[in-house]
N, CA, C and O atoms as CSV, one atom per row, in Angstrom:
chain,resi,resn,atom,element,x,y,z
A,1,MET,N,N,-8.110,-5.300,9.369
A,1,MET,CA,C,-7.466,-4.269,10.042
A,1,MET,C,C,-8.193,-2.947,9.214
A,1,MET,O,O,-8.272,-1.803,9.662
A,2,ASN,N,N,-8.610,-3.337,8.123
A,2,ASN,CA,C,-8.818,-2.400,7.022
A,2,ASN,C,C,-9.949,-1.700,7.729
A,2,ASN,O,O,-9.997,-0.470,7.691
A,3,ASP,N,N,-10.975,-2.486,8.452
A,3,ASP,CA,C,-12.225,-2.039,9.078
A,3,ASP,C,C,-11.704,-1.034,10.083
A,3,ASP,O,O,-12.433,-0.050,10.202
A,4,MET,N,N,-10.541,-1.050,10.887
A,4,MET,CA,C,-10.112,-0.291,11.903
A,4,MET,C,C,-9.410,0.594,11.552
A,4,MET,O,O,-9.658,1.686,12.064
A,5,ILE,N,N,-8.404,0.529,10.682
A,5,ILE,CA,C,-7.732,1.618,10.010
A,5,ILE,C,C,-7.760,1.513,8.436
A,5,ILE,O,O,-7.083,0.839,7.660
A,6,PRO,N,N,-8.862,2.489,8.225
A,6,PRO,CA,C,-9.040,2.357,6.612
A,6,PRO,C,C,-7.887,2.419,5.802
A,6,PRO,O,O,-7.055,3.299,6.022
A,7,GLY,N,N,-7.700,1.450,4.728
A,7,GLY,CA,C,-6.846,1.461,3.842
A,7,GLY,C,C,-5.484,0.309,4.224
A,7,GLY,O,O,-4.596,-0.175,3.522
A,8,TYR,N,N,-5.796,0.191,5.499
A,8,TYR,CA,C,-4.551,-0.765,6.060
A,8,TYR,C,C,-4.713,-2.324,6.234
A,8,TYR,O,O,-5.350,-2.597,7.251
A,9,VAL,N,N,-4.339,-3.310,5.574
A,9,VAL,CA,C,-4.845,-4.714,5.404
A,9,VAL,C,C,-3.270,-5.286,6.077
A,9,VAL,O,O,-2.138,-4.872,5.827
A,10,VAL,N,N,-3.700,-6.342,6.970
A,10,VAL,CA,C,-2.555,-7.097,7.743
A,10,VAL,C,C,-2.544,-8.351,7.143
A,10,VAL,O,O,-3.628,-8.899,6.942
A,11,ASP,N,N,-1.482,-8.917,6.813
A,11,ASP,CA,C,-1.417,-10.384,6.181
A,11,ASP,C,C,-0.090,-10.966,6.830
A,11,ASP,O,O,0.648,-10.258,7.515
A,12,GLY,N,N,0.135,-12.169,6.594
A,12,GLY,CA,C,1.471,-12.887,6.818
A,12,GLY,C,C,1.523,-14.227,6.635
A,12,GLY,O,O,0.479,-14.870,6.525
A,13,ILE,N,N,2.655,-14.771,6.583
A,13,ILE,CA,C,2.848,-16.401,6.234
A,13,ILE,C,C,3.339,-16.997,7.260
A,13,ILE,O,O,4.291,-16.746,7.999
A,14,VAL,N,N,2.427,-17.976,7.206
A,14,VAL,CA,C,2.618,-19.114,8.549
A,14,VAL,C,C,3.346,-20.321,7.863
A,14,VAL,O,O,2.755,-20.915,6.961
A,15,VAL,N,N,4.691,-20.741,8.278
A,15,VAL,CA,C,5.261,-21.964,7.876
A,15,VAL,C,C,5.918,-22.774,8.964
A,15,VAL,O,O,6.891,-22.367,9.599
A,16,GLY,N,N,5.219,-24.173,9.183
A,16,GLY,CA,C,5.695,-24.958,10.346
A,16,GLY,C,C,7.087,-25.227,10.308
A,16,GLY,O,O,7.706,-25.153,9.247
A,17,ASP,N,N,7.745,-25.599,11.607
A,17,ASP,CA,C,9.269,-26.018,11.847
A,17,ASP,C,C,9.189,-27.059,10.933
A,17,ASP,O,O,9.861,-26.840,9.925
A,18,GLY,N,N,8.631,-28.058,10.940
A,18,GLY,CA,C,8.599,-29.438,10.442
A,18,GLY,C,C,8.933,-29.103,8.745
A,18,GLY,O,O,9.958,-29.512,8.201
A,19,THR,N,N,7.820,-28.246,7.995
A,19,THR,CA,C,8.200,-27.900,6.891
A,19,THR,C,C,9.701,-27.217,6.659
A,19,THR,O,O,10.413,-27.440,5.680
A,20,ILE,N,N,9.964,-26.506,7.555
A,20,ILE,CA,C,11.294,-25.763,7.426
A,20,ILE,C,C,12.054,-26.466,7.523
A,20,ILE,O,O,12.882,-26.303,6.626
A,21,GLU,N,N,12.341,-27.414,8.296
A,21,GLU,CA,C,13.321,-28.341,8.660
A,21,GLU,C,C,13.407,-29.341,7.037
A,21,GLU,O,O,14.385,-29.579,6.328
A,22,ARG,N,N,12.405,-29.622,6.930
A,22,ARG,CA,C,12.432,-30.745,5.749
A,22,ARG,C,C,12.803,-29.975,4.267
A,22,ARG,O,O,13.525,-30.457,3.394
A,23,LYS,N,N,12.134,-28.690,4.218
A,23,LYS,CA,C,11.992,-28.181,2.517
A,23,LYS,C,C,12.655,-26.470,2.875
A,23,LYS,O,O,12.144,-25.399,2.547
A,24,PRO,N,N,13.761,-26.677,3.538
A,24,PRO,CA,C,14.099,-25.004,3.625
A,24,PRO,C,C,14.373,-24.280,2.410
A,24,PRO,O,O,14.023,-23.110,2.256
A,25,GLU,N,N,14.989,-24.951,1.550
A,25,GLU,CA,C,15.252,-24.184,0.024
A,25,GLU,C,C,13.667,-23.947,-0.549
A,25,GLU,O,O,13.526,-22.881,-1.147
A,26,ALA,N,N,12.458,-24.804,-0.441
A,26,ALA,CA,C,11.147,-24.381,-1.149
A,26,ALA,C,C,10.767,-23.055,-0.036
A,26,ALA,O,O,9.920,-22.233,-0.384
A,27,VAL,N,N,11.343,-22.950,1.082
A,27,VAL,CA,C,10.808,-21.773,2.117
A,27,VAL,C,C,11.661,-20.889,1.523
A,27,VAL,O,O,11.016,-19.841,1.560
A,28,HIS,N,N,12.632,-20.668,1.035
A,28,HIS,CA,C,13.550,-19.461,0.574
A,28,HIS,C,C,12.685,-19.337,-0.586
A,28,HIS,O,O,11.968,-18.336,-0.588
A,29,SER,N,N,12.587,-20.166,-1.619
A,29,SER,CA,C,11.983,-19.813,-2.942
A,29,SER,C,C,10.668,-19.144,-2.880
A,29,SER,O,O,10.307,-18.327,-3.727
A,30,PHE,N,N,10.032,-19.465,-1.970
A,30,PHE,CA,C,8.723,-19.021,-1.710
A,30,PHE,C,C,8.492,-17.600,-1.494
A,30,PHE,O,O,7.840,-16.759,-2.111
A,31,CYS,N,N,9.371,-17.562,-0.210
A,31,CYS,CA,C,9.722,-16.113,0.241
A,31,CYS,C,C,10.326,-15.098,-0.981
A,31,CYS,O,O,9.729,-14.025,-1.069
A,32,ARG,N,N,11.333,-15.296,-1.840
A,32,ARG,CA,C,11.656,-14.835,-2.745
A,32,ARG,C,C,10.643,-14.300,-3.838
A,32,ARG,O,O,10.469,-13.171,-4.296
A,33,ALA,N,N,10.039,-15.513,-4.087
A,33,ALA,CA,C,9.022,-15.319,-5.198
A,33,ALA,C,C,7.963,-14.071,-4.700
A,33,ALA,O,O,7.522,-13.187,-5.434
A,34,LEU,N,N,7.688,-14.249,-3.280
A,34,LEU,CA,C,6.766,-13.410,-2.675
A,34,LEU,C,C,6.948,-11.697,-2.533
A,34,LEU,O,O,6.028,-10.880,-2.581
A,35,VAL,N,N,8.602,-11.368,-2.320
A,35,VAL,CA,C,9.273,-10.698,-2.458
A,35,VAL,C,C,8.910,-9.726,-3.963
A,35,VAL,O,O,8.404,-8.608,-4.067
A,36,ARG,N,N,9.352,-10.579,-4.893
A,36,ARG,CA,C,8.909,-10.260,-6.371
A,36,ARG,C,C,7.467,-9.859,-6.580
A,36,ARG,O,O,7.274,-8.905,-7.334
A,37,ALA,N,N,6.388,-10.471,-5.999
A,37,ALA,CA,C,5.269,-9.991,-6.095
A,37,ALA,C,C,5.083,-9.127,-5.734
A,37,ALA,O,O,4.339,-8.428,-6.421
A,38,PHE,N,N,5.622,-8.516,-4.372
A,38,PHE,CA,C,5.534,-7.302,-3.968
A,38,PHE,C,C,5.838,-6.258,-4.422
A,38,PHE,O,O,5.294,-5.204,-4.095
A,39,LYS,N,N,6.954,-6.381,-5.432
A,39,LYS,CA,C,7.731,-5.660,-6.401
A,39,LYS,C,C,6.539,-5.317,-7.457
A,39,LYS,O,O,6.219,-4.135,-7.590
A,40,PHE,N,N,6.022,-6.103,-8.043
A,40,PHE,CA,C,5.307,-6.145,-9.238
A,40,PHE,C,C,4.140,-5.424,-8.853
A,40,PHE,O,O,3.796,-4.554,-9.652
A,41,ILE,N,N,3.300,-5.597,-7.616
A,41,ILE,CA,C,2.218,-4.892,-7.244
A,41,ILE,C,C,2.718,-3.259,-6.866
A,41,ILE,O,O,2.144,-2.177,-6.984
A,42,ARG,N,N,3.527,-3.496,-6.562
A,42,ARG,CA,C,4.146,-1.658,-5.997
A,42,ARG,C,C,4.091,-0.977,-7.798
A,42,ARG,O,O,3.462,0.004,-8.194
A,43,GLU,N,N,4.781,-1.699,-8.412
A,43,GLU,CA,C,5.157,-1.111,-9.675
A,43,GLU,C,C,3.966,-1.120,-10.578
A,43,GLU,O,O,3.854,-0.113,-11.277
A,44,LYS,N,N,3.078,-2.018,-10.710
A,44,LYS,CA,C,2.009,-2.199,-11.642
A,44,LYS,C,C,0.920,-2.637,-10.686
A,44,LYS,O,O,0.787,-3.828,-10.403
A,45,GLU,N,N,0.270,-1.853,-10.268
A,45,GLU,CA,C,-0.840,-2.150,-9.302
A,45,GLU,C,C,-2.258,-2.310,-9.848
A,45,GLU,O,O,-3.189,-2.928,-9.332
A,46,ALA,N,N,-2.231,-1.542,-11.145
A,46,ALA,CA,C,-3.737,-1.652,-11.660
A,46,ALA,C,C,-3.496,-2.968,-12.744
A,46,ALA,O,O,-4.490,-3.357,-13.356
A,47,GLU,N,N,-2.149,-3.667,-12.986
A,47,GLU,CA,C,-1.860,-4.835,-13.692
A,47,GLU,C,C,-2.569,-6.120,-12.264
A,47,GLU,O,O,-3.425,-7.002,-12.192
A,48,ALA,N,N,-1.788,-5.620,-11.580
A,48,ALA,CA,C,-1.754,-6.818,-10.398
A,48,ALA,C,C,-3.145,-6.936,-10.122
A,48,ALA,O,O,-3.583,-8.080,-10.004
A,49,ARG,N,N,-4.058,-5.810,-9.977
A,49,ARG,CA,C,-5.423,-5.873,-9.621
A,49,ARG,C,C,-6.166,-6.934,-10.417
A,49,ARG,O,O,-6.770,-7.849,-9.856
A,50,LYS,N,N,-6.107,-6.788,-11.777
A,50,LYS,CA,C,-6.530,-7.264,-12.677
A,50,LYS,C,C,-6.524,-8.488,-12.874
A,50,LYS,O,O,-7.432,-9.084,-13.453
A,51,SER,N,N,-5.150,-9.190,-12.261
A,51,SER,CA,C,-4.931,-10.743,-12.304
A,51,SER,C,C,-5.535,-11.387,-11.090
A,51,SER,O,O,-5.423,-12.606,-10.957
A,52,LEU,N,N,-6.260,-10.560,-10.062
A,52,LEU,CA,C,-6.561,-11.190,-9.127
A,52,LEU,C,C,-8.082,-12.011,-9.611
A,52,LEU,O,O,-8.149,-13.095,-9.032
A,53,PRO,N,N,-9.064,-11.800,-10.348
A,53,PRO,CA,C,-9.722,-12.658,-10.487
A,53,PRO,C,C,-9.383,-14.039,-11.248
A,53,PRO,O,O,-10.092,-15.029,-11.062
A,54,TYR,N,N,-8.244,-14.066,-12.133
A,54,TYR,CA,C,-7.784,-15.182,-12.505
A,54,TYR,C,C,-7.271,-16.235,-11.574
A,54,TYR,O,O,-7.501,-17.441,-11.658
A,55,TYR,N,N,-6.463,-15.550,-10.572
A,55,TYR,CA,C,-6.062,-16.365,-9.354
A,55,TYR,C,C,-6.940,-16.793,-8.188
A,55,TYR,O,O,-6.629,-17.637,-7.347
A,56,THR,N,N,-8.039,-16.128,-8.241
A,56,THR,CA,C,-8.805,-15.925,-7.220
A,56,THR,C,C,-10.460,-16.304,-7.342
A,56,THR,O,O,-10.985,-16.655,-8.399
A,57,SER,N,N,-11.028,-16.192,-6.314
A,57,SER,CA,C,-12.449,-15.987,-6.688
A,57,SER,C,C,-13.325,-14.611,-6.650
A,57,SER,O,O,-14.541,-14.449,-6.752
A,58,VAL,N,N,-12.123,-13.560,-6.443
A,58,VAL,CA,C,-12.606,-12.163,-6.366
A,58,VAL,C,C,-13.165,-11.757,-7.682
A,58,VAL,O,O,-12.497,-12.070,-8.668
A,59,PRO,N,N,-14.313,-11.091,-7.869
A,59,PRO,CA,C,-14.894,-10.587,-9.123
A,59,PRO,C,C,-13.843,-9.356,-9.272
A,59,PRO,O,O,-13.182,-8.780,-8.408
A,60,GLU,N,N,-13.946,-9.106,-11.051
A,60,GLU,CA,C,-13.262,-7.986,-11.227
A,60,GLU,C,C,-13.378,-6.636,-10.439
A,60,GLU,O,O,-12.457,-5.993,-9.935
A,61,GLU,N,N,-14.543,-6.388,-10.445
A,61,GLU,CA,C,-15.117,-4.995,-10.068
A,61,GLU,C,C,-14.760,-4.925,-8.474
A,61,GLU,O,O,-14.686,-3.861,-7.859
A,62,VAL,N,N,-14.541,-6.263,-7.874
A,62,VAL,CA,C,-14.114,-5.882,-6.348
A,62,VAL,C,C,-12.532,-5.718,-6.400
A,62,VAL,O,O,-11.981,-4.837,-5.740
A,63,ALA,N,N,-11.861,-6.550,-7.163
A,63,ALA,CA,C,-10.752,-6.537,-7.487
A,63,ALA,C,C,-10.086,-5.182,-7.597
A,63,ALA,O,O,-9.042,-4.869,-7.025
A,64,MET,N,N,-10.778,-4.445,-8.365
A,64,MET,CA,C,-10.131,-3.054,-8.917
A,64,MET,C,C,-10.335,-1.961,-8.101
A,64,MET,O,O,-9.689,-0.929,-8.283
A,65,LYS,N,N,-11.489,-2.102,-6.867
A,65,LYS,CA,C,-11.338,-1.466,-5.858
A,65,LYS,C,C,-10.944,-1.388,-4.334
A,65,LYS,O,O,-10.758,-0.383,-3.647
A,66,CYS,N,N,-10.858,-2.861,-3.954
A,66,CYS,CA,C,-10.841,-3.477,-2.500
A,66,CYS,C,C,-9.062,-3.128,-2.238
A,66,CYS,O,O,-8.053,-3.076,-2.942
A,67,ALA,N,N,-9.441,-2.929,-0.682
A,67,ALA,CA,C,-7.975,-2.300,-0.090
A,67,ALA,C,C,-7.125,-3.259,-0.557
A,67,ALA,O,O,-7.540,-4.392,-0.800
A,68,LEU,N,N,-5.813,-2.896,-0.735
A,68,LEU,CA,C,-4.905,-3.691,-1.322
A,68,LEU,C,C,-3.722,-3.261,-0.501
A,68,LEU,O,O,-3.466,-2.067,-0.339
A,69,ARG,N,N,-2.983,-4.250,0.031
A,69,ARG,CA,C,-2.000,-3.931,1.210
A,69,ARG,C,C,-1.083,-3.207,0.771
A,69,ARG,O,O,-0.855,-3.526,-0.396
A,70,GLU,N,N,-0.499,-2.466,1.083
A,70,GLU,CA,C,0.600,-1.599,1.476
A,70,GLU,C,C,1.614,-2.285,1.389
A,70,GLU,O,O,2.249,-2.342,2.442
A,71,VAL,N,N,2.249,-3.130,0.099
A,71,VAL,CA,C,3.198,-4.027,0.447
A,71,VAL,C,C,4.600,-3.399,0.767
A,71,VAL,O,O,4.833,-2.280,0.309
A,72,SER,N,N,5.389,-3.932,1.394
A,72,SER,CA,C,6.701,-3.430,1.914
A,72,SER,C,C,7.712,-3.499,0.723
A,72,SER,O,O,7.464,-4.239,-0.229
A,73,GLN,N,N,8.542,-2.943,0.750
A,73,GLN,CA,C,9.734,-3.349,-0.449
A,73,GLN,C,C,10.213,-4.803,-0.395
A,73,GLN,O,O,10.283,-5.489,-1.414
A,74,ASP,N,N,10.516,-5.221,0.731
A,74,ASP,CA,C,11.166,-6.615,1.160
A,74,ASP,C,C,10.626,-7.735,1.985
A,74,ASP,O,O,11.210,-8.677,2.520
A,75,GLY,N,N,9.070,-7.319,1.948
A,75,GLY,CA,C,8.525,-8.528,2.956
A,75,GLY,C,C,8.540,-8.106,4.450
A,75,GLY,O,O,8.000,-8.877,5.244
A,76,ARG,N,N,9.140,-6.881,4.949
A,76,ARG,CA,C,9.446,-6.972,6.354
A,76,ARG,C,C,8.535,-5.963,6.714
A,76,ARG,O,O,8.090,-5.178,5.876
A,77,GLU,N,N,8.146,-5.922,8.224
A,77,GLU,CA,C,7.400,-4.959,8.827
A,77,GLU,C,C,7.916,-4.828,10.144
A,77,GLU,O,O,8.109,-5.842,10.815
A,78,PRO,N,N,8.210,-3.479,10.675
A,78,PRO,CA,C,8.735,-2.919,11.636
A,78,PRO,C,C,8.158,-3.718,13.025
A,78,PRO,O,O,6.945,-3.549,13.151
A,79,LEU,N,N,8.588,-4.302,13.772
A,79,LEU,CA,C,8.310,-5.120,14.999
A,79,LEU,C,C,7.178,-4.302,16.022
A,79,LEU,O,O,6.081,-4.551,16.521
A,80,ASP,N,N,8.132,-3.205,16.005
A,80,ASP,CA,C,6.810,-2.064,16.982
A,80,ASP,C,C,5.591,-2.048,15.964
A,80,ASP,O,O,4.504,-1.999,16.542
A,81,LEU,N,N,5.540,-2.072,14.845
A,81,LEU,CA,C,4.479,-1.909,13.966
A,81,LEU,C,C,3.446,-2.951,14.492
A,81,LEU,O,O,2.334,-2.660,14.932
A,82,ILE,N,N,4.009,-4.307,14.376
A,82,ILE,CA,C,3.465,-5.578,14.721
A,82,ILE,C,C,2.722,-5.558,15.815
A,82,ILE,O,O,1.529,-5.859,15.823
A,83,ARG,N,N,3.394,-5.195,16.830
A,83,ARG,CA,C,3.228,-4.948,18.099
A,83,ARG,C,C,2.016,-4.278,18.323
A,83,ARG,O,O,1.169,-4.699,19.110
A,84,PHE,N,N,1.872,-3.007,17.507
A,84,PHE,CA,C,0.610,-2.675,17.271
A,84,PHE,C,C,-0.269,-3.086,16.732
A,84,PHE,O,O,-1.365,-2.786,17.205
A,85,GLN,N,N,-0.248,-3.680,15.892
A,85,GLN,CA,C,-1.202,-4.275,15.265
A,85,GLN,C,C,-2.062,-5.417,16.099
A,85,GLN,O,O,-3.268,-5.535,15.882
A,86,ILE,N,N,-1.315,-6.329,17.157
A,86,ILE,CA,C,-1.814,-7.003,17.951
A,86,ILE,C,C,-2.411,-6.341,19.091
A,86,ILE,O,O,-3.376,-6.986,19.502
A,87,ARG,N,N,-2.212,-5.420,19.666
A,87,ARG,CA,C,-2.905,-4.450,20.616
A,87,ARG,C,C,-4.222,-4.200,19.678
A,87,ARG,O,O,-5.350,-4.457,20.098
A,88,MET,N,N,-3.982,-3.685,18.390
A,88,MET,CA,C,-5.775,-3.310,17.902
A,88,MET,C,C,-6.338,-4.409,17.773
A,88,MET,O,O,-7.498,-4.586,18.143
A,89,ILE,N,N,-5.613,-5.320,17.229
A,89,ILE,CA,C,-6.557,-6.809,17.255
A,89,ILE,C,C,-6.963,-7.384,18.455
A,89,ILE,O,O,-7.864,-8.222,18.422
A,90,LYS,N,N,-6.314,-6.990,19.776
A,90,LYS,CA,C,-6.685,-7.396,20.880
A,90,LYS,C,C,-8.047,-6.348,21.317
A,90,LYS,O,O,-9.105,-6.820,21.733
A,91,LEU,N,N,-7.871,-5.251,21.187
A,91,LEU,CA,C,-8.662,-4.017,21.309
A,91,LEU,C,C,-10.173,-4.416,21.063
A,91,LEU,O,O,-11.138,-4.247,21.809
A,92,PHE,N,N,-10.102,-5.057,19.670
A,92,PHE,CA,C,-11.507,-5.191,19.088
A,92,PHE,C,C,-12.184,-6.585,19.070
A,92,PHE,O,O,-13.095,-6.976,18.341
A,93,GLY,N,N,-11.451,-7.301,20.146
A,93,GLY,CA,C,-11.783,-8.523,20.632
A,93,GLY,C,C,-11.589,-9.850,19.473
A,93,GLY,O,O,-12.372,-10.790,19.338
A,94,PHE,N,N,-10.375,-9.625,18.741
A,94,PHE,CA,C,-10.544,-10.938,18.043
A,94,PHE,C,C,-9.214,-11.751,18.250
A,94,PHE,O,O,-8.724,-12.626,17.536
A,95,LEU,N,N,-8.743,-11.172,19.512
A,95,LEU,CA,C,-7.314,-11.911,20.019
A,95,LEU,C,C,-7.430,-12.044,21.458
A,95,LEU,O,O,-7.747,-10.986,22.001
A,96,ASN,N,N,-7.287,-12.917,22.146
A,96,ASN,CA,C,-7.389,-12.567,23.814
A,96,ASN,C,C,-6.201,-12.914,24.096
A,96,ASN,O,O,-6.476,-12.993,25.294
A,97,ASN,N,N,-5.069,-13.207,24.068
A,97,ASN,CA,C,-3.911,-13.769,24.564
A,97,ASN,C,C,-2.552,-12.871,24.316
A,97,ASN,O,O,-2.573,-12.498,23.143
A,98,ASP,N,N,-1.906,-12.607,24.691
A,98,ASP,CA,C,-0.771,-11.696,24.411
A,98,ASP,C,C,0.216,-12.697,23.636
A,98,ASP,O,O,0.014,-13.895,23.834
A,99,MET,N,N,1.252,-12.337,22.784
A,99,MET,CA,C,2.083,-13.205,22.114
A,99,MET,C,C,3.470,-12.534,22.291
A,99,MET,O,O,3.637,-11.359,22.616
A,100,ASP,N,N,4.351,-13.357,22.058
A,100,ASP,CA,C,5.564,-12.608,21.955
A,100,ASP,C,C,6.092,-12.916,20.362
A,100,ASP,O,O,6.340,-14.023,19.884
A,101,ILE,N,N,6.160,-11.952,19.878
A,101,ILE,CA,C,6.276,-11.715,18.153
A,101,ILE,C,C,7.972,-12.264,17.737
A,101,ILE,O,O,8.426,-12.898,16.785
A,102,ALA,N,N,8.621,-11.623,19.046
A,102,ALA,CA,C,9.941,-12.002,18.496
A,102,ALA,C,C,10.378,-13.439,18.358
A,102,ALA,O,O,11.373,-13.750,17.703
A,103,LYS,N,N,9.471,-14.470,19.108
A,103,LYS,CA,C,9.587,-16.065,18.998
A,103,LYS,C,C,9.024,-16.647,17.583
A,103,LYS,O,O,9.473,-17.608,16.957
A,104,ILE,N,N,7.807,-15.722,17.211
A,104,ILE,CA,C,7.111,-16.049,15.583
A,104,ILE,C,C,7.953,-15.844,14.542
A,104,ILE,O,O,8.439,-16.766,13.885
A,105,ILE,N,N,8.184,-14.527,14.322
A,105,ILE,CA,C,8.658,-13.674,12.876
A,105,ILE,C,C,9.951,-14.267,12.762
A,105,ILE,O,O,10.400,-14.559,13.870
A,106,ASP,N,N,10.575,-14.498,11.977
A,106,ASP,CA,C,11.643,-14.932,11.506
A,106,ASP,C,C,11.861,-14.508,9.930
A,106,ASP,O,O,11.373,-15.082,8.957
A,107,TYR,N,N,12.700,-13.382,9.933
A,107,TYR,CA,C,12.936,-12.881,8.308
A,107,TYR,C,C,14.113,-13.589,7.761
A,107,TYR,O,O,14.483,-13.082,6.702
A,108,SER,N,N,14.751,-14.505,8.111
A,108,SER,CA,C,15.877,-14.762,7.639
A,108,SER,C,C,15.838,-15.788,6.277
A,108,SER,O,O,16.835,-16.257,5.729
A,109,PHE,N,N,14.291,-16.030,5.839
A,109,PHE,CA,C,14.379,-16.630,4.684
A,109,PHE,C,C,13.917,-15.748,3.679
A,109,PHE,O,O,13.531,-16.199,2.601
A,110,LEU,N,N,13.918,-14.240,3.981
A,110,LEU,CA,C,13.840,-13.500,3.016
A,110,LEU,C,C,14.862,-12.800,2.364
A,110,LEU,O,O,15.747,-12.646,3.206
A,111,PRO,N,N,15.278,-12.178,1.053
A,111,PRO,CA,C,16.321,-11.477,0.968
A,111,PRO,C,C,16.873,-10.736,1.765
A,111,PRO,O,O,16.161,-10.339,2.687
A,112,PRO,N,N,18.242,-10.294,1.731
A,112,PRO,CA,C,18.556,-9.268,2.703
A,112,PRO,C,C,18.010,-8.130,2.395
A,112,PRO,O,O,17.696,-7.636,1.312
A,113,ALA,N,N,17.900,-7.619,3.926
A,113,ALA,CA,C,17.057,-6.385,4.218
A,113,ALA,C,C,17.955,-5.212,3.475
A,113,ALA,O,O,19.175,-5.315,3.350
A,114,THR,N,N,17.227,-4.140,3.024
A,114,THR,CA,C,17.902,-2.671,2.697
A,114,THR,C,C,18.461,-1.975,3.994
A,114,THR,O,O,17.874,-2.193,5.054
A,115,PRO,N,N,19.428,-1.251,3.974
A,115,PRO,CA,C,20.024,-0.534,4.981
A,115,PRO,C,C,19.006,0.476,5.304
A,115,PRO,O,O,18.593,1.081,4.316
A,116,GLY,N,N,18.445,0.848,6.549
A,116,GLY,CA,C,17.324,1.763,7.131
A,116,GLY,C,C,16.164,1.355,6.746
A,116,GLY,O,O,15.337,2.229,6.485
A,117,TRP,N,N,15.785,-0.040,6.604
A,117,TRP,CA,C,14.439,-0.535,5.805
A,117,TRP,C,C,13.305,0.134,7.047
A,117,TRP,O,O,12.485,0.971,6.669
A,118,GLU,N,N,13.330,-0.291,8.496
A,118,GLU,CA,C,12.377,0.064,9.259
A,118,GLU,C,C,11.923,1.309,9.294
A,118,GLU,O,O,10.730,1.515,9.519
A,119,LYS,N,N,12.972,2.518,9.037
A,119,LYS,CA,C,12.706,3.506,9.089
A,119,LYS,C,C,11.616,4.152,7.863
A,119,LYS,O,O,10.532,4.718,8.010
A,120,ALA,N,N,12.377,3.817,6.629
A,120,ALA,CA,C,11.616,4.029,5.438
A,120,ALA,C,C,10.238,3.504,5.545
A,120,ALA,O,O,9.209,4.175,5.457
A,121,ARG,N,N,10.358,1.874,5.799
A,121,ARG,CA,C,8.564,1.482,6.323
A,121,ARG,C,C,7.745,2.161,6.984
A,121,ARG,O,O,6.623,2.257,6.486
A,122,ARG,N,N,7.943,2.702,8.015
A,122,ARG,CA,C,7.155,3.577,9.114
A,122,ARG,C,C,6.837,4.860,8.363
A,122,ARG,O,O,5.732,5.354,8.588
A,123,GLU,N,N,7.922,5.680,7.206
A,123,GLU,CA,C,7.515,6.640,6.964
A,123,GLU,C,C,6.337,6.546,5.601
A,123,GLU,O,O,5.351,7.254,5.398
A,124,GLU,N,N,6.857,5.442,4.836
A,124,GLU,CA,C,6.230,5.031,3.811
A,124,GLU,C,C,4.653,4.876,3.866
A,124,GLU,O,O,3.865,5.238,2.992
A,125,ILE,N,N,4.320,4.190,5.217
A,125,ILE,CA,C,3.089,3.946,5.534
A,125,ILE,C,C,2.281,5.043,6.347
A,125,ILE,O,O,1.058,4.931,6.429
A,126,GLY,N,N,2.833,5.922,6.848
A,126,GLY,CA,C,2.763,6.930,7.626
A,126,GLY,C,C,2.330,6.615,8.927
A,126,GLY,O,O,1.281,7.074,9.378
A,127,PHE,N,N,3.272,5.654,9.735
A,127,PHE,CA,C,3.016,4.750,10.682
A,127,PHE,C,C,3.071,5.967,12.039
A,127,PHE,O,O,4.180,6.261,12.487
A,128,ASP,N,N,2.100,6.472,12.492
A,128,ASP,CA,C,2.197,7.396,13.733
A,128,ASP,C,C,1.350,6.765,14.727
A,128,ASP,O,O,0.135,6.915,14.593
A,129,GLU,N,N,1.844,5.996,15.828
A,129,GLU,CA,C,1.105,5.323,16.614
A,129,GLU,C,C,-0.033,6.358,17.371
A,129,GLU,O,O,-1.104,5.833,17.675
A,130,GLU,N,N,0.107,7.402,17.596
A,130,GLU,CA,C,-0.599,8.441,18.349
A,130,GLU,C,C,-1.816,8.569,17.541
A,130,GLU,O,O,-2.973,8.435,17.938
A,131,GLU,N,N,-1.326,8.903,16.111
A,131,GLU,CA,C,-2.453,9.402,14.947
A,131,GLU,C,C,-3.227,8.253,14.959
A,131,GLU,O,O,-4.388,8.337,15.360
A,132,TRP,N,N,-2.683,6.977,14.511
A,132,TRP,CA,C,-3.317,6.022,14.671
A,132,TRP,C,C,-4.464,5.383,15.338
A,132,TRP,O,O,-5.480,4.815,14.939
A,133,LEU,N,N,-3.860,5.722,16.716
A,133,LEU,CA,C,-4.734,5.459,17.966
A,133,LEU,C,C,-6.121,6.395,18.197
A,133,LEU,O,O,-7.197,6.040,18.677
A,134,GLU,N,N,-5.651,7.912,17.608
A,134,GLU,CA,C,-6.882,8.814,17.744
A,134,GLU,C,C,-7.668,8.232,16.496
A,134,GLU,O,O,-8.897,8.163,16.526
A,135,THR,N,N,-6.971,7.836,15.453
A,135,THR,CA,C,-8.193,7.417,14.410
A,135,THR,C,C,-9.119,6.021,14.941
A,135,THR,O,O,-10.334,5.863,14.822
A,136,LEU,N,N,-8.505,5.453,15.316
A,136,LEU,CA,C,-9.452,4.407,16.123
A,136,LEU,C,C,-10.362,4.950,17.104
A,136,LEU,O,O,-11.495,4.470,17.088
A,137,SER,N,N,-10.143,5.731,17.842
A,137,SER,CA,C,-11.124,6.048,18.886
A,137,SER,C,C,-12.310,7.042,18.394
A,137,SER,O,O,-13.434,7.088,18.895
A,138,ARG,N,N,-11.808,7.872,17.251
A,138,ARG,CA,C,-13.270,8.390,16.536
A,138,ARG,C,C,-13.845,7.527,15.908
A,138,ARG,O,O,-14.878,7.938,15.381
A,139,GLY,N,N,-13.512,6.028,15.662
A,139,GLY,CA,C,-14.156,5.407,14.656
A,139,GLY,C,C,-14.931,4.343,15.593
A,139,GLY,O,O,-15.824,3.720,15.020
A,140,SER,N,N,-14.740,4.091,16.774
A,140,SER,CA,C,-15.133,3.167,18.036
A,140,SER,C,C,-16.258,3.762,18.715
A,140,SER,O,O,-16.731,3.222,19.715
């Protein structure tokens, strides 16, 4: 999505039902560690960027300037924002079918949500659907 909305990066974690059934504590542990990593990235972005070449094949000069996802406080994204992302992915031809995200997204493995997290997240990333659609129409 960085090509569609500059500076915006989409990601997600996919875990199969079998893994959740067999190893629920491993899934919980992974999600808790991911939220700690989000906090590290938010608080120490330069240090986080410098560690990318060590853990990935990304060269340091790319790691220091690449789009870095604006990570949320607790790993969640508002469902309306995700629905918007799906619309954009379809608009650009990367997805053909509709999907019911309520059946796909499960935040129960994350630490408890901060009250008011959805409103805070929208404000944090400046999510304004009309403005983003206008940006997309200018770029396409």
